[in-house]
C-alpha positions in Angstrom: 336.7 9.8 184.0 339.1 12.8 184.2 338.5 15.3 181.6 341.2 17.6 182.0 344.6 16.8 182.7 346.1 17.3 186.6 350.0 16.5 186.2 353.0 17.5 183.8 356.7 16.6 183.3 358.3 19.5 184.5 362.0 19.9 185.5 362.7 16.6 186.2 359.5 15.0 187.6 356.0 14.7 187.3 354.5 17.5 189.1 350.6 18.7 189.6 350.2 21.0 186.2 349.4 24.1 187.8 353.1 23.8 188.8 354.4 23.7 185.2 355.2 27.5 184.5 358.1 29.1 183.2 358.9 32.8 183.3 358.0 35.4 180.7 361.5 35.8 180.0 362.4 32.5 179.0 364.2 32.0 175.7 361.9 29.5 174.2 358.7 31.6 175.2 360.5 35.0 173.1 362.1 33.2 170.3 360.4 30.1 169.8 363.4 28.0 170.4 361.9 24.7 171.3 361.1 21.3 169.5 357.6 19.5 170.4 356.0 16.1 169.0 352.7 15.2 169.0 351.5 11.5 169.9 348.3 10.0 169.9 347.3 7.6 172.8 344.2 5.8 171.4 341.2 4.6 174.1 340.0 0.7 173.5 336.9 0.7 175.2 336.4 -3.3 174.8 339.5 -3.9 176.3 340.2 -0.9 178.9 343.4 0.1 177.7 345.0 3.1 176.0 347.4 2.5 173.1 350.5 4.8 172.2 350.6 4.8 168.9 354.3 4.4 167.4 355.8 5.9 170.4 359.3 4.8 169.9 359.3 6.6 166.2 357.8 9.5 167.5 360.6 10.0 170.1 363.2 8.7 168.0 362.4 12.2 165.8 361.7 13.9 168.5 365.6 13.7 169.7 366.9 13.7 166.0 365.2 16.9 166.0 366.5 18.6 169.3 369.7 18.5 167.4 369.2 21.0 164.8 368.4 23.6 168.0 371.4 22.4 170.0 368.9 21.3 172.5 371.6 19.1 174.9 368.4 16.4 175.8 369.5 14.8 179.2 367.0 11.5 178.9 367.6 8.4 176.3 364.2 7.5 173.9 363.5 4.9 176.9 363.6 7.2 179.6 361.2 9.5 177.4 359.1 6.5 176.9 358.8 5.5 180.6 357.8 9.1 181.8 354.7 9.1 179.0 353.7 6.1 180.2 353.7 7.4 184.1 352.5 10.2 183.1 349.4 8.1 181.5 348.9 6.2 184.5 349.0 9.0 186.6 346.3 11.0 184.7 343.7 7.7 184.4 342.3 9.1 180.9 339.8 6.8 179.4 339.5 8.5 176.3 341.5 9.1 173.4 344.9 11.5 174.4 347.5 14.1 172.5 350.7 13.6 174.3 353.3 16.8 173.6 356.7 16.2 174.6 358.6 19.7 174.4 362.4 20.1 174.9 363.1 24.2 175.1 365.6 26.8 175.8 365.1 27.6 179.3 367.5 30.1 180.0 366.0 33.5 181.6 367.8 35.6 179.0 367.1 38.5 176.6 369.5 38.1 173.0 368.7 36.1 170.5 370.8 32.8 169.6 371.2 28.9 170.5 374.5 28.5 172.5 375.2 28.8 176.3 371.5 28.4 177.2 370.3 25.6 179.2 367.8 22.4 178.1 364.8 21.8 179.7 362.3 18.9 178.6 358.9 18.8 179.7 355.4 16.4 178.8 352.0 16.8 179.3 349.2 14.9 177.8 345.2 16.3 177.6 342.4 14.6 176.7 341.9 15.1 172.6 339.0 13.7 170.0 339.3 14.7 166.6 341.0 17.7 164.9 338.7 18.3 162.3 335.6 16.4 163.2 333.8 16.2 159.9 333.5 12.8 158.7 332.1 13.3 155.5 335.0 15.3 154.5 336.9 18.8 154.6 337.1 22.0 152.4 340.3 23.7 151.8 341.7 26.6 149.7 345.5 27.1 148.0 347.0 29.7 151.0 348.2 32.8 150.2 351.2 31.9 152.4 354.1 29.8 151.3 355.7 27.2 153.3 359.1 27.9 154.5 361.8 26.7 152.9 364.4 24.4 154.9 367.3 26.5 154.7 365.4 29.3 156.6 363.8 27.3 158.7 363.4 23.2 158.6 359.7 22.3 158.6 360.9 18.3 159.4 362.0 20.1 162.8 358.7 20.6 164.3 360.3 23.9 165.8 357.7 25.7 168.0 358.5 29.2 166.4 357.7 27.5 163.1 354.5 27.0 163.5 353.7 30.7 163.2 353.5 30.0 159.5 351.0 27.3 160.1 349.2 29.6 162.3 348.9 32.4 159.3 347.6 29.4 157.2 344.8 28.0 159.4 343.5 31.3 160.5 343.5 32.2 156.9 341.5 29.6 156.1 339.1 29.9 158.6 338.1 33.3 157.9 337.7 32.3 154.1 334.8 29.7 155.2 337.5 27.1 155.0 338.3 23.9 157.1 341.9 24.3 155.6 344.7 25.4 153.7 347.5 23.9 151.4 351.0 25.6 150.9 353.0 26.0 148.0 357.1 25.9 148.2 358.7 28.7 146.6 359.0 26.7 143.5 355.3 26.3 143.1 354.7 22.8 144.4 352.4 21.7 146.8 353.7 21.3 150.3 351.3 20.0 152.6 348.6 21.4 154.6 348.7 23.9 157.7 349.8 21.1 160.0 349.3 17.6 158.1 350.9 15.8 155.2 349.4 15.4 152.0 347.9 12.8 149.7 346.5 12.6 145.9 345.2 9.7 144.5 345.4 9.4 140.7 344.8 6.6 138.3 344.8 4.6 141.2 348.1 5.5 142.6 348.4 7.1 146.1 350.8 10.3 145.5 352.5 12.5 148.1 355.2 15.3 147.9 358.8 14.1 148.8 360.4 15.1 152.1 362.3 18.0 150.0 359.3 19.8 149.0 359.3 21.2 153.0 356.9 18.7 154.5 357.2 17.3 157.7 358.9 13.5 157.8 355.0 12.1 158.9 355.1 9.1 161.1 351.4 8.6 160.1 352.1 9.5 156.6 354.7 6.5 156.5 352.2 4.5 158.1 349.5 5.2 155.3 352.3 4.1 153.1 353.2 0.9 154.6 349.5 0.3 154.7 348.7 1.4 151.2 350.9 -1.1 149.9 349.6 -4.1 152.2 346.5 -3.4 150.1 348.1 -3.4 146.2 348.1 0.4 146.6 350.8 2.1 144.5 352.4 4.7 146.0 354.5 8.0 144.4 356.6 10.6 146.0 356.5 13.1 143.6 356.2 17.0 143.5 352.8 17.7 143.1 351.4 20.6 141.0 348.8 22.9 142.1 346.0 22.0 139.5 346.7 18.1 140.0 344.5 18.9 143.4 341.9 20.2 141.1 341.6 17.1 138.8 343.0 14.4 141.2 340.6 11.2 142.1 340.8 11.9 146.0 342.9 13.7 148.2 343.2 13.7 152.2 345.4 15.1 154.7 346.8 13.0 157.4 349.0 13.4 160.7 349.0 12.9 164.6 346.5 15.8 165.3 344.8 15.4 161.6 344.7 11.2 161.7 343.4 10.5 158.1 340.8 13.3 157.0 339.4 13.8 153.4 340.0 16.6 151.3 336.1 17.0 149.5 336.7 20.4 147.8 340.0 22.4 147.0 339.1 26.0 146.0 335.3 25.3 145.1 336.1 22.4 143.3 334.7 19.5 143.9 336.6 15.9 144.9 335.7 12.8 144.1 332.0 13.7 143.9 332.1 15.7 147.3 332.5 12.7 149.4 335.6 10.7 150.9 336.8 8.4 148.3 337.1 4.4 148.3 340.9 4.7 148.7 341.2 7.3 151.6 337.9 5.3 153.1 339.7 2.0 153.5 343.4 3.3 154.5 341.4 5.8 157.1 340.0 2.4 158.8 342.9 0.2 158.8 344.8 3.0 160.5 342.0 3.3 162.8 342.4 -0.4 163.7 346.3 -0.4 163.7 346.2 2.5 166.4 343.5 1.4 168.7 345.4 -1.9 168.8 342.6 -4.3 167.4 343.1 -7.7 167.8 342.0 -10.5 165.3 342.6 -11.2 161.3 345.5 -8.8 160.3 346.9 -8.2 163.7 349.0 -10.1 165.4 350.4 -9.6 168.7 354.2 -9.4 169.1 355.4 -9.9 173.0 356.3 -7.4 175.5 358.9 -5.4 177.4 359.4 -4.3 180.4 359.5 -0.6 180.9 362.6 -1.2 183.0 364.6 -2.6 180.5 367.8 -1.3 179.1 366.9 0.4 175.7 369.6 -0.6 174.3 369.0 -4.3 174.9 365.0 -4.2 173.9 366.4 -2.3 170.7 368.6 -4.9 169.9 367.0 -8.1 170.4 363.0 -7.1 170.8 363.0 -4.8 167.9 365.1 -7.5 165.7 362.6 -10.3 166.3 359.6 -7.9 165.6 360.7 -7.0 162.7 362.0 -10.5 160.9 358.2 -11.7 162.0 356.8 -9.2 160.1 356.2 -9.7 156.1 357.8 -7.2 153.9 356.6 -4.2 153.5 354.7 -4.4 156.7 357.8 -3.4 158.9 356.5 -0.9 161.2 354.9 -1.5 164.9 351.4 0.0 165.3 350.8 0.9 169.0 352.5 0.4 172.0 349.7 -1.0 175.0 349.6 0.6 178.3 348.6 -1.9 181.0 347.3 -0.5 184.3 348.1 -3.5 186.4 351.8 -3.7 185.8 354.7 -2.0 184.3 354.4 -3.7 181.0 353.7 -2.4 177.8 353.1 -4.5 174.3 353.7 -3.9 171.1 351.7 -4.2 167.8 352.5 -5.0 164.6 350.4 -5.2 161.1 350.8 -8.1 159.3 351.0 -8.6 155.2 347.9 -10.7 155.5 344.3 -8.8 153.9 342.6 -7.1 155.8 
């Protein structure tokens, strides 16, 4: 099993990773003018399959965000999906994987701007385990740094240069002996973690900041909100005060890299008795099952689409059929299955049946 990546999609084709290089004069390298995505592919050892989690939703967000920086991506969502599948087939990983699509200003030029610059798209995949491997939960602090405002650099955009903000926060937490940190908005409400969305539990309700509080519009976040509804946990999107973290019944961070990671301490104050809470644990196990394409009980197979099919045809009939067969509120496809024998991928969904 290869432990390192060997290939990348670069300048329109899949090449050895050593050939995927840019000039030090590249605009995006100098000015942070790129948009990226993070997509997990989960290895199911029992089925000997990789499952790309919510590939369509990630690529839709990627293409939407590219409009923010005037990045003219020459590929459709379907073509990008095909590239991701082809790349993973060539890599032949048999472990959990992180896939990184990237669109960036590729012109070699000095000068800050977004116009009159060429766009390139690249993609690579790397083996990727736990982002923070602490099953007993993590300790966090409130950072002295603030989350960037939407009218400064929009956090929802996954803009490469924006992540300097996250890096400052993460390293501050590390140097102070914490696993991660939480950020406040300019108005003092809680935004999210350094690079992950935040949930707290109060009085049996799951609470998360709204998308207008300078957070990433997280796909994992949306998934967990739907899973919570399926098990009868009310979900609130509202501003969160700093001290609500100190008195919360439970808290956790979530994201593609972070998955579902319990917070057991905030600014040296214990949360949920210093161990993951019951709602957090329940959601984490359900999320894991969906992401890995587990069968039986609450999971049902929904048909396949061949990667050579036209995107608009697939969206018109396949996605409509998917949605029509799911009982509300479970209206999302869980994973895309990567089959090694043929160019077919399968989509999975959750149902509203009990877990």
